[in-house]
Structures are given as C-alpha cells and as structure tokens.
C-alpha positions as CSV (number, residue, x, y, z in Angstrom):
1,M,16.5,-4.8,-4.1
2,D,18.7,-4.7,-1.1
3,N,22.0,-2.8,-0.7
4,K,25.0,-3.8,1.4
5,K,23.7,-2.0,4.5
6,G,20.5,-4.1,4.5
7,T,18.1,-1.3,3.5
8,S,15.5,-2.3,1.0
9,Y,14.4,-0.3,-2.0
10,V,11.3,-0.7,-4.2
11,G,11.5,1.0,-7.6
12,G,9.4,1.1,-10.8
13,I,12.5,0.5,-13.0
14,V,15.5,0.5,-10.8
15,G,15.6,0.0,-7.1
16,K,19.0,1.6,-6.7
17,A,21.3,3.1,-9.4
18,V,24.9,3.9,-8.8
19,G,26.9,5.9,-11.3
20,V,24.6,5.3,-14.3
21,T,22.7,7.4,-16.7
22,M,19.0,6.5,-17.3
23,T,17.8,7.9,-20.6
24,N,14.4,7.8,-22.3
25,C,12.8,5.7,-19.6
26,R,9.1,5.8,-18.8
27,V,7.3,4.1,-16.0
28,E,3.6,4.0,-15.1
29,G,1.6,2.2,-12.5
30,T,1.2,1.7,-8.8
31,I,3.8,0.5,-6.3
32,I,2.2,-0.9,-3.2
33,N,4.7,-1.0,-0.4
34,H,3.4,-3.2,2.4
35,G,5.9,-1.8,4.9
36,K,8.8,-4.1,3.9
37,S,10.7,-1.3,2.3
38,P,11.5,2.0,3.7
39,V,12.2,3.6,0.3
40,S,10.1,3.6,-2.8
41,G,10.4,5.3,-6.1
42,G,9.2,5.4,-9.7
43,L,12.3,5.4,-11.9
44,A,14.9,4.9,-9.1
45,A,14.4,4.6,-5.4
46,S,18.0,5.7,-4.8
47,M,20.4,7.4,-7.2
48,E,24.1,7.8,-6.3
49,G,26.3,9.7,-8.8
50,G,23.9,9.0,-11.6
51,L,21.7,11.0,-14.0
52,I,18.1,10.6,-15.3
53,E,17.7,12.2,-18.7
54,N,14.5,12.6,-20.9
55,S,12.5,10.2,-18.6
56,T,9.1,10.3,-17.0
57,A,7.4,8.5,-14.2
58,N,3.7,8.4,-13.6
59,V,3.7,6.3,-10.5
60,R,1.3,6.1,-7.5
61,I,3.1,4.9,-4.4
62,I,1.1,3.5,-1.6
63,H,2.8,2.8,1.7
64,S,0.3,0.6,3.2
65,G,2.2,-1.0,6.0
66,D,0.6,-4.1,7.5
67,E,-0.4,-2.0,10.5
68,I,-3.6,-0.5,9.0
69,F,-5.3,-3.9,8.8
70,S,-4.0,-4.9,12.2
71,E,-5.2,-1.7,13.8
72,L,-8.6,-2.1,12.0
73,R,-9.0,-5.5,13.5
74,I,-8.1,-4.2,17.0
75,A,-10.7,-1.4,16.5
76,L,-13.4,-3.9,15.6
77,E,-12.8,-5.7,18.9
78,Q,-15.0,-2.9,20.4
79,I,-18.1,-4.4,18.7
80,E,-20.0,-6.4,21.3
81,K,-21.9,-8.8,19.0
82,V,-19.5,-11.6,18.4
83,D,-21.0,-12.8,15.1
84,E,-21.0,-9.3,13.7
85,R,-17.4,-8.7,14.8
86,Q,-16.2,-11.9,13.3
87,K,-18.0,-11.2,10.0
88,L,-16.3,-7.7,9.8
89,I,-12.9,-9.2,10.7
90,R,-13.3,-11.7,7.8
91,L,-14.1,-8.7,5.5
92,V,-10.9,-7.0,6.7
93,D,-9.0,-10.2,5.9
94,D,-10.6,-10.2,2.4
95,M,-9.5,-6.5,1.8
96,E,-6.0,-7.2,3.0
97,S,-5.5,-10.1,0.7
98,S,-6.8,-8.1,-2.3
99,V,-4.6,-5.0,-2.0
100,G,-3.2,-4.2,-5.4
101,E,-5.7,-6.4,-7.2
102,S,-8.8,-5.4,-9.2
103,T,-11.0,-7.0,-6.6
104,F,-10.0,-4.6,-3.8
105,K,-12.7,-2.1,-4.6
106,E,-15.4,-4.8,-4.3
107,K,-13.9,-6.0,-1.0
108,Y,-13.8,-2.5,0.3
109,A,-17.5,-1.9,-0.7
110,S,-18.5,-5.1,1.1
111,F,-16.6,-4.0,4.2
112,M,-18.1,-0.5,4.1
113,S,-21.6,-2.0,3.8
114,G,-21.0,-4.3,6.8
115,V,-19.5,-1.6,9.0
116,A,-22.0,1.1,8.3
117,D,-23.5,0.9,11.8
118,H,-20.0,1.4,13.4
119,M,-18.7,4.5,11.7
120,T,-17.5,6.1,14.9
121,V,-15.1,3.2,15.4
122,M,-14.1,3.2,11.7
123,A,-13.7,6.9,10.9
124,P,-10.0,7.0,11.6
125,F,-9.3,4.3,9.0
126,L,-11.4,5.5,6.1
127,T,-8.8,7.8,4.5
128,K,-6.0,5.2,4.6
129,L,-8.3,2.5,3.1
130,L,-9.3,4.8,0.3
131,E,-5.6,5.0,-0.9
132,F,-5.9,1.4,-2.0
133,I,-8.7,2.1,-4.5
C-alpha cells in the first residue's frame, strides 16, 4: 500500500490505517519484505489517529532486502575454481527464488552442502540466511 508521500507499507491486515478502530482482529504468518517497503507490520504498518482493540498479531517479519543474495554472489567470486563458483552461484539463485516458499529449507541445505569447504567466506551470511527458514 502506498501513501501520498510515496512511502510503501506492508501489513498483515492493513498497510496504513487513518482514524479507524480495528476490533477483534487476528493475524498470523510471515511477512517477507524484500527491501521494497521501508515499513512492515502485523495488524497495521502505520496507524494515525486510530485504535486497535482486542486484537492479536503473531507475525514474523523478515526484512530480507535483495542485497543479501547479491552480497553472497560477490563473496563467492573469491572462489578460484570456476566450475565450483558457478555451481554455488546457481544454488544462491535457487535460494533467492524460493524465499517465502516451503522449498527454501531444501535449497538452503543444498547450498550449505556445496559451500562447506568455503566457510570462512560464508560465515558473515549464515545468520541472515537462517532468518528465511
């Protein structure tokens, strides 16, 4: 949802609420923000002059940004063996395309198996990648 100032909001139920009361709402799930929206929220990303009553949100918000996968590809450029480097970059592509899907865990496991010999290069990325599981 975009407001008049051009700022994007991502919300579980409402992206932006102005002067409303939200009652008896419940939201669960995962919001994966790929860096397109600076603000994310469960029931409302932005609330102006409104009220939320008797409502719950059990939402996991992941701000992935597209940069993690780009940075990962750049780090993989340090691998000297061209065929091995290309294989790992394809695995990164597979992971990126499966973010938010049930297949991500499988793609992540394949990547981790392939990159096991290069942990010094990959260590800075592991925590961020685990957020997608």
